[in-house]
N, CA and C atoms of all chains as a GROMACS GRO file, in nm:
protein
  630
    1MET      N    1   0.085  -0.120   0.000
    1MET     CA    2   0.000   0.000   0.000
    1MET      C    3   0.088   0.125   0.000
    2ILE      N    4   0.050   0.222  -0.078
    2ILE     CA    5   0.121   0.349  -0.078
    2ILE      C    6   0.022   0.461  -0.044
    3LYS      N    7   0.079   0.572  -0.002
    3LYS     CA    8  -0.004   0.689   0.020
    3LYS      C    9   0.058   0.806  -0.053
    4VAL      N   10  -0.025   0.884  -0.116
    4VAL     CA   11   0.019   1.007  -0.180
    4VAL      C   12  -0.028   1.121  -0.091
    5SER      N   13   0.068   1.193  -0.035
    5SER     CA   14   0.036   1.305   0.053
    5SER      C   15   0.040   1.434  -0.028
    6VAL      N   16  -0.067   1.511  -0.019
    6VAL     CA   17  -0.074   1.642  -0.084
    6VAL      C   18  -0.079   1.743   0.029
    7MET      N   19   0.028   1.823   0.039
    7MET     CA   20   0.049   1.904   0.160
    7MET      C   21   0.063   2.051   0.122
    8TYR      N   22  -0.018   2.135   0.184
    8TYR     CA   23  -0.019   2.278   0.152
    8TYR      C   24   0.058   2.356   0.256
    9PRO      N   25   0.177   2.404   0.222
    9PRO     CA   26   0.258   2.481   0.319
    9PRO      C   27   0.185   2.610   0.358
   10ASP      N   28   0.177   2.636   0.487
   10ASP     CA   29   0.109   2.754   0.536
   10ASP      C   30   0.192   2.879   0.506
   11THR      N   31   0.122   2.989   0.483
   11THR     CA   32   0.187   3.120   0.466
   11THR      C   33   0.101   3.220   0.543
   12PRO      N   34   0.158   3.335   0.578
   12PRO     CA   35   0.081   3.432   0.658
   12PRO      C   36  -0.050   3.473   0.593
   13ALA      N   37  -0.052   3.482   0.459
   13ALA     CA   38  -0.174   3.528   0.392
   13ALA      C   39  -0.250   3.413   0.326
   14ALA      N   40  -0.226   3.293   0.371
   14ALA     CA   41  -0.286   3.176   0.306
   14ALA      C   42  -0.438   3.178   0.310
   15ARG      N   43  -0.498   3.143   0.196
   15ARG     CA   44  -0.642   3.120   0.189
   15ARG      C   45  -0.660   2.970   0.174
   16PHE      N   46  -0.737   2.911   0.263
   16PHE     CA   47  -0.761   2.767   0.255
   16PHE      C   48  -0.899   2.739   0.312
   17ASP      N   49  -0.990   2.697   0.228
   17ASP     CA   50  -1.128   2.672   0.269
   17ASP      C   51  -1.139   2.524   0.310
   18HIS      N   52  -1.123   2.501   0.439
   18HIS     CA   53  -1.122   2.364   0.491
   18HIS      C   54  -1.255   2.292   0.467
   19GLU      N   55  -1.365   2.368   0.473
   19GLU     CA   56  -1.496   2.305   0.454
   19GLU      C   57  -1.511   2.259   0.309
   20TYR      N   58  -1.472   2.346   0.216
   20TYR     CA   59  -1.481   2.308   0.075
   20TYR      C   60  -1.390   2.187   0.049
   21TYR      N   61  -1.274   2.190   0.105
   21TYR     CA   62  -1.177   2.082   0.084
   21TYR      C   63  -1.235   1.948   0.133
   22ARG      N   64  -1.297   1.952   0.250
   22ARG     CA   65  -1.353   1.831   0.311
   22ARG      C   66  -1.483   1.786   0.241
   23ASP      N   67  -1.570   1.883   0.213
   23ASP     CA   68  -1.706   1.848   0.168
   23ASP      C   69  -1.722   1.840   0.017
   24ARG      N   70  -1.635   1.905  -0.058
   24ARG     CA   71  -1.651   1.908  -0.202
   24ARG      C   72  -1.529   1.852  -0.276
   25HIS      N   73  -1.412   1.906  -0.244
   25HIS     CA   74  -1.296   1.867  -0.324
   25HIS      C   75  -1.257   1.720  -0.306
   26MET      N   76  -1.239   1.678  -0.183
   26MET     CA   77  -1.193   1.539  -0.163
   26MET      C   78  -1.298   1.435  -0.205
   27PRO      N   79  -1.428   1.458  -0.181
   27PRO     CA   80  -1.526   1.365  -0.237
   27PRO      C   81  -1.521   1.360  -0.390
   28LEU      N   82  -1.492   1.474  -0.453
   28LEU     CA   83  -1.476   1.476  -0.599
   28LEU      C   84  -1.358   1.388  -0.640
   29VAL      N   85  -1.246   1.402  -0.570
   29VAL     CA   86  -1.128   1.320  -0.601
   29VAL      C   87  -1.162   1.172  -0.590
   30LYS      N   88  -1.230   1.137  -0.483
   30LYS     CA   89  -1.265   0.995  -0.461
   30LYS      C   90  -1.358   0.945  -0.571
   31THR      N   91  -1.456   1.026  -0.607
   31THR     CA   92  -1.550   0.987  -0.712
   31THR      C   93  -1.478   0.965  -0.844
   32LEU      N   94  -1.388   1.058  -0.878
   32LEU     CA   95  -1.317   1.047  -1.005
   32LEU      C   96  -1.219   0.930  -1.006
   33MET      N   97  -1.152   0.908  -0.893
   33MET     CA   98  -1.052   0.801  -0.888
   33MET      C   99  -1.115   0.662  -0.872
   34GLY      N  100  -1.236   0.658  -0.819
   34GLY     CA  101  -1.303   0.528  -0.804
   34GLY      C  102  -1.225   0.436  -0.712
   35ASP      N  103  -1.226   0.308  -0.746
   35ASP     CA  104  -1.163   0.208  -0.659
   35ASP      C  105  -1.011   0.218  -0.654
   36SER      N  106  -0.951   0.296  -0.744
   36SER     CA  107  -0.805   0.309  -0.738
   36SER      C  108  -0.764   0.385  -0.611
   37CYS      N  109  -0.856   0.465  -0.556
   37CYS     CA  110  -0.836   0.528  -0.425
   37CYS      C  111  -0.906   0.440  -0.322
   38LYS      N  112  -0.828   0.367  -0.242
   38LYS     CA  113  -0.889   0.277  -0.143
   38LYS      C  114  -0.963   0.359  -0.038
   39TYR      N  115  -0.898   0.464   0.008
   39TYR     CA  116  -0.960   0.557   0.101
   39TYR      C  117  -0.868   0.678   0.110
   40TYR      N  118  -0.913   0.780   0.179
   40TYR     CA  119  -0.827   0.897   0.198
   40TYR      C  120  -0.851   0.954   0.336
   41THR      N  121  -0.754   1.032   0.381
   41THR     CA  122  -0.769   1.104   0.508
   41THR      C  123  -0.736   1.251   0.482
   42VAL      N  124  -0.788   1.335   0.570
   42VAL     CA  125  -0.769   1.480   0.558
   42VAL      C  126  -0.731   1.534   0.695
   43ASP      N  127  -0.634   1.624   0.699
   43ASP     CA  128  -0.609   1.689   0.826
   43ASP      C  129  -0.583   1.838   0.810
   44LYS      N  130  -0.604   1.908   0.921
   44LYS     CA  131  -0.597   2.054   0.926
   44LYS      C  132  -0.490   2.093   1.026
   45GLY      N  133  -0.392   2.170   0.981
   45GLY     CA  134  -0.282   2.208   1.069
   45GLY      C  135  -0.325   2.294   1.186
   46LEU      N  136  -0.281   2.257   1.305
   46LEU     CA  137  -0.316   2.334   1.425
   46LEU      C  138  -0.195   2.406   1.483
   47ALA      N  139  -0.080   2.341   1.485
   47ALA     CA  140   0.037   2.400   1.551
   47ALA      C  141   0.163   2.327   1.510
   48GLY      N  142   0.276   2.397   1.526
   48GLY     CA  143   0.405   2.336   1.503
   48GLY      C  144   0.454   2.266   1.630
   49GLY      N  145   0.579   2.222   1.626
   49GLY     CA  146   0.632   2.148   1.740
   49GLY      C  147   0.668   2.237   1.857
   50ALA      N  148   0.716   2.357   1.831
   50ALA     CA  149   0.754   2.447   1.940
   50ALA      C  150   0.634   2.534   1.978
   51PRO      N  151   0.623   2.568   2.107
   51PRO     CA  152   0.509   2.648   2.152
   51PRO      C  153   0.495   2.778   2.071
   52GLY      N  154   0.375   2.808   2.027
   52GLY     CA  155   0.350   2.932   1.956
   52GLY      C  156   0.385   2.932   1.809
   53THR      N  157   0.436   2.822   1.757
   53THR     CA  158   0.471   2.816   1.614
   53THR      C  159   0.354   2.758   1.535
   54PRO      N  160   0.338   2.805   1.409
   54PRO     CA  161   0.230   2.751   1.327
   54PRO      C  162   0.268   2.614   1.269
   55ALA      N  163   0.167   2.542   1.224
   55ALA     CA  164   0.190   2.416   1.155
   55ALA      C  165   0.261   2.442   1.023
   56THR      N  166   0.346   2.352   0.982
   56THR     CA  167   0.412   2.364   0.852
   56THR      C  168   0.309   2.361   0.740
   57TYR      N  169   0.211   2.274   0.753
   57TYR     CA  170   0.109   2.259   0.649
   57TYR      C  171  -0.029   2.296   0.703
   58ILE      N  172  -0.095   2.385   0.633
   58ILE     CA  173  -0.228   2.431   0.677
   58ILE      C  174  -0.334   2.324   0.652
   59GLY      N  175  -0.313   2.244   0.550
   59GLY     CA  176  -0.405   2.136   0.518
   59GLY      C  177  -0.332   2.027   0.441
   60ARG      N  178  -0.377   1.905   0.458
   60ARG     CA  179  -0.316   1.792   0.388
   60ARG      C  180  -0.424   1.688   0.358
   61CYS      N  181  -0.402   1.617   0.249
   61CYS     CA  182  -0.478   1.493   0.232
   61CYS      C  183  -0.378   1.383   0.200
   62HIS      N  184  -0.421   1.261   0.225
   62HIS     CA  185  -0.339   1.144   0.199
   62HIS      C  186  -0.428   1.044   0.126
   63ILE      N  187  -0.389   1.010   0.005
   63ILE     CA  188  -0.468   0.922  -0.080
   63ILE      C  189  -0.401   0.784  -0.080
   64PHE      N  190  -0.475   0.684  -0.035
   64PHE     CA  191  -0.419   0.549  -0.019
   64PHE      C  192  -0.457   0.461  -0.138
   65CYS      N  193  -0.354   0.402  -0.199
   65CYS     CA  194  -0.374   0.318  -0.318
   65CYS      C  195  -0.290   0.191  -0.305
   66ASP      N  196  -0.326   0.091  -0.384
   66ASP     CA  197  -0.252  -0.035  -0.380
   66ASP      C  198  -0.108  -0.017  -0.428
   67SER      N  199  -0.086   0.074  -0.521
   67SER     CA  200   0.047   0.091  -0.579
   67SER      C  201   0.056   0.229  -0.645
   68VAL      N  202   0.177   0.269  -0.681
   68VAL     CA  203   0.196   0.394  -0.754
   68VAL      C  204   0.123   0.386  -0.888
   69GLN      N  205   0.130   0.269  -0.950
   69GLN     CA  206   0.064   0.250  -1.079
   69GLN      C  207  -0.088   0.270  -1.066
   70ALA      N  208  -0.144   0.217  -0.958
   70ALA     CA  209  -0.288   0.232  -0.935
   70ALA      C  210  -0.324   0.379  -0.915
   71PHE      N  211  -0.239   0.450  -0.843
   71PHE     CA  212  -0.264   0.594  -0.825
   71PHE      C  213  -0.262   0.665  -0.959
   72GLN      N  214  -0.158   0.640  -1.036
   72GLN     CA  215  -0.143   0.708  -1.165
   72GLN      C  216  -0.258   0.676  -1.259
   73ALA      N  217  -0.302   0.550  -1.258
   73ALA     CA  218  -0.412   0.510  -1.346
   73ALA      C  219  -0.542   0.579  -1.305
   74GLY      N  220  -0.561   0.598  -1.174
   74GLY     CA  221  -0.684   0.659  -1.127
   74GLY      C  222  -0.684   0.810  -1.132
   75PHE      N  223  -0.567   0.868  -1.106
   75PHE     CA  224  -0.557   1.014  -1.095
   75PHE      C  225  -0.530   1.080  -1.231
   76GLY      N  226  -0.441   1.017  -1.307
   76GLY     CA  227  -0.394   1.077  -1.432
   76GLY      C  228  -0.502   1.130  -1.526
   77PRO      N  229  -0.603   1.047  -1.557
   77PRO     CA  230  -0.705   1.092  -1.652
   77PRO      C  231  -0.788   1.210  -1.601
   78HIS      N  232  -0.785   1.235  -1.469
   78HIS     CA  233  -0.868   1.340  -1.410
   78HIS      C  234  -0.784   1.452  -1.350
   79ALA      N  235  -0.655   1.449  -1.376
   79ALA     CA  236  -0.564   1.545  -1.311
   79ALA      C  237  -0.607   1.689  -1.336
   80ARG      N  238  -0.640   1.723  -1.459
   80ARG     CA  239  -0.677   1.859  -1.492
   80ARG      C  240  -0.800   1.904  -1.413
   81GLN      N  241  -0.903   1.821  -1.411
   81GLN     CA  242  -1.026   1.856  -1.340
   81GLN      C  243  -1.001   1.871  -1.189
   82ILE      N  244  -0.919   1.783  -1.135
   82ILE     CA  245  -0.888   1.789  -0.991
   82ILE      C  246  -0.808   1.915  -0.960
   83MET      N  247  -0.707   1.944  -1.041
   83MET     CA  248  -0.625   2.063  -1.020
   83MET      C  249  -0.709   2.190  -1.033
   84ASP      N  250  -0.798   2.192  -1.132
   84ASP     CA  251  -0.883   2.310  -1.151
   84ASP      C  252  -0.972   2.334  -1.028
   85ASP      N  253  -1.020   2.225  -0.970
   85ASP     CA  254  -1.111   2.240  -0.856
   85ASP      C  255  -1.038   2.294  -0.732
   86ILE      N  256  -0.910   2.265  -0.723
   86ILE     CA  257  -0.830   2.312  -0.608
   86ILE      C  258  -0.839   2.463  -0.593
   87ALA      N  259  -0.847   2.533  -0.707
   87ALA     CA  260  -0.852   2.680  -0.702
   87ALA      C  261  -0.974   2.731  -0.625
   88ASN      N  262  -1.075   2.645  -0.609
   88ASN     CA  263  -1.194   2.686  -0.533
   88ASN      C  264  -1.168   2.692  -0.383
   89CYS      N  265  -1.060   2.630  -0.338
   89CYS     CA  266  -1.038   2.636  -0.194
   89CYS      C  267  -0.905   2.697  -0.153
   90THR      N  268  -0.810   2.706  -0.244
   90THR     CA  269  -0.682   2.765  -0.204
   90THR      C  270  -0.601   2.811  -0.325
   91ASP      N  271  -0.513   2.909  -0.300
   91ASP     CA  272  -0.418   2.952  -0.403
   91ASP      C  273  -0.281   2.889  -0.378
   92LEU      N  274  -0.268   2.817  -0.269
   92LEU     CA  275  -0.138   2.760  -0.233
   92LEU      C  276  -0.099   2.648  -0.327
   93ALA      N  277   0.031   2.635  -0.350
   93ALA     CA  278   0.082   2.524  -0.432
   93ALA      C  279   0.124   2.411  -0.338
   94PRO      N  280   0.074   2.292  -0.361
   94PRO     CA  281   0.104   2.183  -0.269
   94PRO      C  282   0.241   2.119  -0.292
   95VAL      N  283   0.291   2.057  -0.187
   95VAL     CA  284   0.407   1.969  -0.194
   95VAL      C  285   0.353   1.826  -0.196
   96LEU      N  286   0.402   1.746  -0.290
   96LEU     CA  287   0.355   1.607  -0.298
   96LEU      C  288   0.463   1.510  -0.252
   97GLN      N  289   0.419   1.404  -0.190
   97GLN     CA  290   0.512   1.297  -0.152
   97GLN      C  291   0.442   1.164  -0.167
   98VAL      N  292   0.515   1.067  -0.223
   98VAL     CA  293   0.467   0.930  -0.230
   98VAL      C  294   0.541   0.850  -0.123
   99SER      N  295   0.466   0.777  -0.042
   99SER     CA  296   0.526   0.699   0.066
   99SER      C  297   0.476   0.556   0.064
  100GLU      N  298   0.560   0.467   0.114
  100GLU     CA  299   0.516   0.332   0.143
  100GLU      C  300   0.448   0.333   0.279
  101VAL      N  301   0.333   0.268   0.290
  101VAL     CA  302   0.267   0.257   0.420
  101VAL      C  303   0.334   0.142   0.496
  102VAL      N  304   0.415   0.177   0.594
  102VAL     CA  305   0.491   0.078   0.670
  102VAL      C  306   0.404   0.020   0.782
  103VAL      N  307   0.337   0.109   0.853
  103VAL     CA  308   0.237   0.069   0.952
  103VAL      C  309   0.111   0.150   0.922
  104GLY      N  310   0.004   0.081   0.888
  104GLY     CA  311  -0.122   0.149   0.859
  104GLY      C  312  -0.215   0.136   0.978
  105HIS      N  313  -0.335   0.183   0.961
  105HIS     CA  314  -0.432   0.174   1.069
  105HIS      C  315  -0.520   0.054   1.047
  106MET      N  316  -1.032   1.425   1.747
  106MET     CA  317  -0.906   1.348   1.735
  106MET      C  318  -0.799   1.438   1.673
  107ILE      N  319  -0.680   1.426   1.724
  107ILE     CA  320  -0.567   1.498   1.666
  107ILE      C  321  -0.459   1.396   1.628
  108LYS      N  322  -0.370   1.441   1.541
  108LYS     CA  323  -0.254   1.359   1.509
  108LYS      C  324  -0.130   1.443   1.523
  109VAL      N  325  -0.029   1.385   1.579
  109VAL     CA  326   0.101   1.452   1.588
  109VAL      C  327   0.190   1.383   1.486
  110SER      N  328   0.232   1.459   1.385
  110SER     CA  329   0.318   1.405   1.280
  110SER      C  330   0.463   1.437   1.313
  111VAL      N  331   0.546   1.335   1.314
  111VAL     CA  332   0.689   1.351   1.335
  111VAL      C  333   0.754   1.315   1.203
  112MET      N  334   0.816   1.416   1.140
  112MET     CA  335   0.856   1.403   0.999
  112MET      C  336   1.006   1.432   0.984
  113TYR      N  337   1.077   1.338   0.926
  113TYR     CA  338   1.222   1.350   0.912
  113TYR      C  339   1.260   1.394   0.771
  114PRO      N  340   1.300   1.521   0.755
  114PRO     CA  341   1.337   1.569   0.621
  114PRO      C  342   1.457   1.492   0.567
  115ASP      N  343   1.447   1.448   0.443
  115ASP     CA  344   1.554   1.371   0.382
  115ASP      C  345   1.672   1.463   0.348
  116THR      N  346   1.790   1.406   0.355
  116THR     CA  347   1.912   1.476   0.313
  116THR      C  348   1.996   1.375   0.236
  117PRO      N  349   2.089   1.421   0.153
  117PRO     CA  350   2.168   1.326   0.073
  117PRO      C  351   2.241   1.221   0.157
  118ALA      N  352   2.287   1.260   0.277
  118ALA     CA  353   2.364   1.166   0.358
  118ALA      C  354   2.283   1.110   0.475
  119ALA      N  355   2.152   1.117   0.463
  119ALA     CA  356   2.067   1.077   0.575
  119ALA      C  357   2.086   0.931   0.614
  120ARG      N  358   2.092   0.907   0.743
  120ARG     CA  359   2.089   0.770   0.797
  120ARG      C  360   1.951   0.754   0.861
  121PHE      N  361   1.880   0.652   0.820
  121PHE     CA  362   1.748   0.627   0.877
  121PHE      C  363   1.722   0.478   0.872
  122ASP      N  364   1.715   0.416   0.988
  122ASP     CA  365   1.696   0.271   0.997
  122ASP      C  366   1.545   0.243   1.006
  123HIS      N  367   1.485   0.220   0.890
  123HIS     CA  368   1.340   0.202   0.885
  123HIS      C  369   1.294   0.079   0.966
  124GLU      N  370   1.377  -0.025   0.968
  124GLU     CA  371   1.337  -0.145   1.041
  124GLU      C  372   1.336  -0.118   1.192
  125TYR      N  373   1.439  -0.050   1.239
  125TYR     CA  374   1.443  -0.017   1.382
  125TYR      C  375   1.326   0.073   1.418
  126TYR      N  376   1.299   0.167   1.333
  126TYR     CA  377   1.191   0.263   1.357
  126TYR      C  378   1.057   0.189   1.369
  127ARG      N  379   1.036   0.095   1.278
  127ARG     CA  380   0.909   0.020   1.276
  127ARG      C  381   0.901  -0.084   1.388
  128ASP      N  382   1.011  -0.157   1.410
  128ASP     CA  383   1.007  -0.273   1.499
  128ASP      C  384   1.042  -0.243   1.644
  129ARG      N  385   1.114  -0.135   1.667
  129ARG     CA  386   1.160  -0.108   1.803
  129ARG      C  387   1.113   0.028   1.853
  130HIS      N  388   1.143   0.133   1.774
  130HIS     CA  389   1.114   0.266   1.826
  130HIS      C  390   0.965   0.294   1.844
  131MET      N  391   0.887   0.272   1.740
  131MET     CA  392   0.744   0.307   1.751
  131MET      C  393   0.670   0.217   1.850
  132PRO      N  394   0.701   0.087   1.856
  132PRO     CA  395   0.638   0.008   1.962
  132PRO      C  396   0.676   0.058   2.103
  133LEU      N  397   0.799   0.108   2.118
  133LEU     CA  398   0.839   0.167   2.246
  133LEU      C  399   0.754   0.289   2.278
  134VAL      N  400   0.735   0.374   2.178
  134VAL     CA  401   0.652   0.494   2.198
  134VAL      C  402   0.512   0.455   2.242
  135LYS      N  403   0.455   0.357   2.175
  135LYS     CA  404   0.318   0.312   2.208
  135LYS      C  405   0.312   0.255   2.349
  136THR      N  406   0.412   0.175   2.384
  136THR     CA  407   0.414   0.116   2.518
  136THR      C  408   0.423   0.224   2.625
  137LEU      N  409   0.509   0.322   2.602
  137LEU     CA  410   0.527   0.428   2.701
  137LEU      C  411   0.404   0.518   2.709
  138MET      N  412   0.343   0.548   2.596
  138MET     CA  413   0.229   0.638   2.595
  138MET      C  414   0.100   0.569   2.640
  139GLY      N  415   0.094   0.438   2.627
  139GLY     CA  416  -0.026   0.366   2.670
  139GLY      C  417  -0.149   0.410   2.593
  140ASP      N  418  -0.260   0.417   2.663
  140ASP     CA  419  -0.388   0.447   2.597
  140ASP      C  420  -0.397   0.590   2.547
  141SER      N  421  -0.306   0.677   2.588
  141SER     CA  422  -0.311   0.815   2.536
  141SER      C  423  -0.279   0.818   2.388
  142CYS      N  424  -0.208   0.716   2.339
  142CYS     CA  425  -0.187   0.697   2.195
  142CYS      C  426  -0.292   0.596   2.148
  143LYS      N  427  -0.393   0.646   2.076
  143LYS     CA  428  -0.500   0.555   2.030
  143LYS      C  429  -0.442   0.455   1.930
  144TYR      N  430  -0.362   0.506   1.838
  144TYR     CA  431  -0.292   0.423   1.741
  144TYR      C  432  -0.191   0.511   1.671
  145TYR      N  433  -0.107   0.449   1.590
  145TYR     CA  434  -0.010   0.529   1.514
  145TYR      C  435   0.008   0.467   1.377
  146THR      N  436   0.059   0.548   1.286
  146THR     CA  437   0.093   0.497   1.154
  146THR      C  438   0.237   0.540   1.123
  147VAL      N  439   0.298   0.466   1.032
  147VAL     CA  440   0.436   0.492   0.994
  147VAL      C  441   0.446   0.488   0.842
  148ASP      N  442   0.519   0.580   0.783
  148ASP     CA  443   0.543   0.569   0.641
  148ASP      C  444   0.688   0.603   0.603
  149LYS      N  445   0.724   0.552   0.487
  149LYS     CA  446   0.861   0.560   0.437
  149LYS      C  447   0.857   0.634   0.303
  150GLY      N  448   0.933   0.743   0.292
  150GLY     CA  449   0.931   0.822   0.171
  150GLY      C  450   0.986   0.748   0.051
  151LEU      N  451   0.913   0.753  -0.060
  151LEU     CA  452   0.956   0.686  -0.183
  151LEU      C  453   0.995   0.785  -0.291
  152ALA      N  454   0.919   0.893  -0.305
  152ALA     CA  455   0.942   0.986  -0.416
  152ALA      C  456   0.869   1.117  -0.392
  153GLY      N  457   0.916   1.220  -0.458
  153GLY     CA  458   0.848   1.348  -0.455
  153GLY      C  459   0.742   1.355  -0.564
  154GLY      N  460   0.687   1.474  -0.582
  154GLY     CA  461   0.580   1.488  -0.679
  154GLY      C  462   0.626   1.489  -0.823
  155ALA      N  463   0.743   1.546  -0.848
  155ALA     CA  464   0.794   1.552  -0.986
  155ALA      C  465   0.880   1.429  -1.013
  156PRO      N  466   0.878   1.380  -1.137
  156PRO     CA  467   0.956   1.261  -1.171
  156PRO      C  468   1.103   1.276  -1.132
  157GLY      N  469   1.158   1.175  -1.068
  157GLY     CA  470   1.300   1.176  -1.033
  157GLY      C  471   1.336   1.254  -0.908
  158THR      N  472   1.239   1.316  -0.843
  158THR     CA  473   1.269   1.391  -0.720
  158THR      C  474   1.249   1.303  -0.598
  159PRO      N  475   1.331   1.327  -0.494
  159PRO     CA  476   1.316   1.247  -0.372
  159PRO      C  477   1.197   1.297  -0.288
  160ALA      N  478   1.153   1.212  -0.197
  160ALA     CA  479   1.049   1.251  -0.103
  160ALA      C  480   1.103   1.359  -0.010
  161THR      N  481   1.017   1.451   0.031
  161THR     CA  482   1.057   1.553   0.127
  161THR      C  483   1.099   1.489   0.259
  162TYR      N  484   1.024   1.388   0.301
  162TYR     CA  485   1.050   1.322   0.429
  162TYR      C  486   1.086   1.176   0.407
  163ILE      N  487   1.199   1.136   0.463
  163ILE     CA  488   1.246   0.998   0.446
  163ILE      C  489   1.164   0.902   0.530
  164GLY      N  490   1.113   0.951   0.642
  164GLY     CA  491   1.029   0.869   0.729
  164GLY      C  492   0.939   0.959   0.812
  165ARG      N  493   0.825   0.906   0.845
  165ARG     CA  494   0.730   0.982   0.927
  165ARG      C  495   0.651   0.886   1.016
  166CYS      N  496   0.610   0.937   1.130
  166CYS     CA  497   0.507   0.868   1.205
  166CYS      C  498   0.400   0.968   1.239
  167HIS      N  499   0.281   0.917   1.266
  167HIS     CA  500   0.166   1.000   1.302
  167HIS      C  501   0.103   0.934   1.424
  168ILE      N  502   0.101   1.007   1.533
  168ILE     CA  503   0.049   0.955   1.659
  168ILE      C  504  -0.090   1.014   1.682
  169PHE      N  505  -0.190   0.928   1.692
  169PHE     CA  506  -0.330   0.972   1.703
  169PHE      C  507  -0.375   0.970   1.848
  170CYS      N  508  -0.428   1.084   1.894
  170CYS     CA  509  -0.471   1.098   2.033
  170CYS      C  510  -0.606   1.170   2.036
  171ASP      N  511  -0.674   1.157   2.148
  171ASP     CA  512  -0.804   1.224   2.161
  171ASP      C  513  -0.790   1.376   2.160
  172SER      N  514  -0.681   1.427   2.211
  172SER     CA  515  -0.662   1.572   2.222
  172SER      C  516  -0.514   1.604   2.238
  173VAL      N  517  -0.481   1.731   2.223
  173VAL     CA  518  -0.344   1.775   2.246
  173VAL      C  519  -0.304   1.746   2.392
  174GLN      N  520  -0.400   1.768   2.482
  174GLN     CA  521  -0.373   1.744   2.623
  174GLN      C  522  -0.341   1.595   2.648
  175ALA      N  523  -0.415   1.508   2.582
  175ALA     CA  524  -0.389   1.365   2.597
  175ALA      C  525  -0.250   1.328   2.545
  176PHE      N  526  -0.213   1.390   2.433
  176PHE     CA  527  -0.078   1.365   2.380
  176PHE      C  528   0.027   1.410   2.481
  177GLN      N  529   0.012   1.531   2.529
  177GLN     CA  530   0.112   1.586   2.622
  177GLN      C  531   0.121   1.503   2.749
  178ALA      N  532   0.006   1.458   2.799
  178ALA     CA  533   0.005   1.378   2.921
  178ALA      C  534   0.074   1.244   2.900
  179GLY      N  535   0.059   1.187   2.780
  179GLY     CA  536   0.118   1.057   2.752
  179GLY      C  537   0.262   1.063   2.710
  180PHE      N  538   0.298   1.168   2.636
  180PHE     CA  539   0.432   1.179   2.580
  180PHE      C  540   0.529   1.247   2.677
  181GLY      N  541   0.481   1.352   2.741
  181GLY     CA  542   0.567   1.437   2.823
  181GLY      C  543   0.657   1.364   2.923
  182PRO      N  544   0.599   1.275   3.003
  182PRO     CA  545   0.679   1.208   3.106
  182PRO      C  546   0.787   1.116   3.047
  183HIS      N  547   0.773   1.081   2.918
  183HIS     CA  548   0.867   0.988   2.855
  183HIS      C  549   0.947   1.052   2.743
  184ALA      N  550   0.936   1.182   2.731
  184ALA     CA  551   0.998   1.252   2.619
  184ALA      C  552   1.149   1.223   2.609
  185ARG      N  553   1.218   1.229   2.721
  185ARG     CA  554   1.362   1.208   2.718
  185ARG      C  555   1.398   1.068   2.668
  186GLN      N  556   1.329   0.968   2.720
  186GLN     CA  557   1.358   0.829   2.680
  186GLN      C  558   1.327   0.809   2.530
  187ILE      N  559   1.218   0.868   2.486
  187ILE     CA  560   1.180   0.854   2.344
  187ILE      C  561   1.282   0.924   2.254
  188MET      N  562   1.320   1.046   2.292
  188MET     CA  563   1.418   1.121   2.213
  188MET      C  564   1.552   1.047   2.211
  189ASP      N  565   1.593   0.993   2.324
  189ASP     CA  566   1.720   0.922   2.330
  189ASP      C  567   1.719   0.801   2.237
  190ASP      N  568   1.604   0.734   2.230
  190ASP     CA  569   1.597   0.614   2.147
  190ASP      C  570   1.605   0.647   1.998
  191ILE      N  571   1.561   0.766   1.962
  191ILE     CA  572   1.564   0.808   1.821
  191ILE      C  573   1.705   0.800   1.763
  192ALA      N  574   1.804   0.828   1.848
  192ALA     CA  575   1.944   0.826   1.801
  192ALA      C  576   1.984   0.689   1.749
  193ASN      N  577   1.910   0.584   1.789
  193ASN     CA  578   1.941   0.450   1.741
  193ASN      C  579   1.902   0.429   1.595
  194CYS      N  580   1.819   0.516   1.543
  194CYS     CA  581   1.782   0.495   1.402
  194CYS      C  582   1.813   0.612   1.310
  195THR      N  583   1.834   0.730   1.365
  195THR     CA  584   1.865   0.842   1.275
  195THR      C  585   1.934   0.957   1.348
  196ASP      N  586   2.008   1.036   1.272
  196ASP     CA  587   2.067   1.159   1.326
  196ASP      C  588   1.984   1.280   1.284
  197LEU      N  589   1.884   1.257   1.203
  197LEU     CA  590   1.804   1.368   1.150
  197LEU      C  591   1.718   1.431   1.260
  198ALA      N  592   1.698   1.561   1.247
  198ALA     CA  593   1.609   1.631   1.340
  198ALA      C  594   1.471   1.639   1.278
  199PRO      N  595   1.369   1.596   1.349
  199PRO     CA  596   1.235   1.593   1.289
  199PRO      C  597   1.165   1.728   1.291
  200VAL      N  598   1.070   1.742   1.201
  200VAL     CA  599   0.975   1.853   1.201
  200VAL      C  600   0.846   1.797   1.261
  201LEU      N  601   0.790   1.869   1.356
  201LEU     CA  602   0.666   1.823   1.420
  201LEU      C  603   0.548   1.909   1.377
  202GLN      N  604   0.435   1.847   1.366
  202GLN     CA  605   0.312   1.920   1.338
  202GLN      C  606   0.196   1.854   1.410
  203VAL      N  607   0.113   1.938   1.471
  203VAL     CA  608  -0.012   1.891   1.532
  203VAL      C  609  -0.126   1.926   1.436
  204SER      N  610  -0.210   1.828   1.407
  204SER     CA  611  -0.321   1.850   1.314
  204SER      C  612  -0.451   1.798   1.373
  205GLU      N  613  -0.558   1.862   1.332
  205GLU     CA  614  -0.692   1.807   1.360
  205GLU      C  615  -0.720   1.702   1.254
  206VAL      N  616  -0.772   1.587   1.296
  206VAL     CA  617  -0.810   1.484   1.199
  206VAL      C  618  -0.949   1.522   1.146
  207VAL      N  619  -0.953   1.571   1.022
  207VAL     CA  620  -1.078   1.618   0.962
  207VAL      C  621  -1.153   1.500   0.902
  208VAL      N  622  -1.082   1.416   0.831
  208VAL     CA  623  -1.136   1.290   0.780
  208VAL      C  624  -1.037   1.182   0.818
  209GLY      N  625  -1.080   1.088   0.900
  209GLY     CA  626  -0.992   0.978   0.941
  209GLY      C  627  -1.028   0.855   0.863
  210HIS      N  628  -0.965   0.746   0.899
  210HIS     CA  629  -0.994   0.620   0.829
  210HIS      C  630  -1.089   0.537   0.912
   0.00000   0.00000   0.00000
């Protein structure tokens, strides 16, 4: 199992509509990707490690797939539509990372 | 529910013992934290978003707790022992982030 993390670095003037991201954008991603997305999780940055510091990422999602190939097959054909929809909730450019799930839930 | 992400930024000369992290370190964290850690996940960086780029984080764990207070109560008394054990698998300094779990699994 792999996870693709899409992580939005926080900035002082960041716009990020957490409700839209949770209620509209991520369900759209799941619908478009179908079974190639086994499930996904979403989190909202609250704080950094040191007292009074902000979270590195204001919002993140993690898309869980059987393999990188499965992710690419499910995401690729809909990449444009998914990217276009992102503009509805944020102007931030995400950092992406592909990881092996070593210990899952 | 909140998650505390402990994320190790990759470097060209990074040492990171994924097996120790999975088999020894994280089980130690869970044992020490007890029920204040509901569960945890671990992942291993494979790749960045652009072709041929490395993952931002070589390894990460995410510790799930009912609240920030629950995390602090469970982690705080054992922080020194947990930090000391980290040296057994890496010299990297982690980036920490506390997040609200908006969509969990």
